[in-house]
Residue, then its C-alpha position, 0 to 999 in steps of 0.5 A: m629596421k627589418y625585412f622589406d623596410r625602406v632605408k637610407v644610406l647615411r655614408n659614402k664608403k668604398e665598398y658601397n661606392d664600388h657597387n654604385i651606391f652613395a649616401g642619400e640613396i633609399g632602398w629596401i632591406n631584401e633579406p630577413e637576416i642580418r649578417a656581419n652587422c649588415f643588411d642586404v639592401y636593394f636599390d632601384n637602378n633606374n637603368d634599362d639593363d638592370w632592374y636593381k642594384d644591391c649591396l651589403i650595408k652596415v646597420e650603422d650606415l642605415e637610417f629607417v625611412e618607412d615600415g615595410g609591413m612585415t610581422d615577426k611571424q612573416i620574418l620567421n617564415d622567411l628565415p633560413k630553417k625558420d630559426p628565431r635565433w638568427w639576427c633579423k631586426v634593429e630596434n632602439g639601437y639593438i640588433l635583435n633576434l625574434l626571441g628578443e635576444k640582443k646581439n650588441k650590449i650598448p645601444y647604437d654601438y653595433n660592434s659592442 
């Protein structure tokens, strides 16, 4: 999972439901970095008043749906200060930066 990928919310949690986002909804990752093990995810609101709704969703509560087509070079270009150390994608259960460094030690345990 990375910037602009389509993702599905796997769980209902109060912090998501408070933003009117529920399990099964599909959105897209709208920021190139991961903060506090969360992606900022936007969702179509299907409401004339708002174009979208968004929420910080924990990595473990997301499932990859479709590749958004961003390359590592494009992601780096959109990172604050273009710093490749910022955590920015999830591959094979690891949160990785663009240097290939892993944030978590145990795959799919994003808090390890």
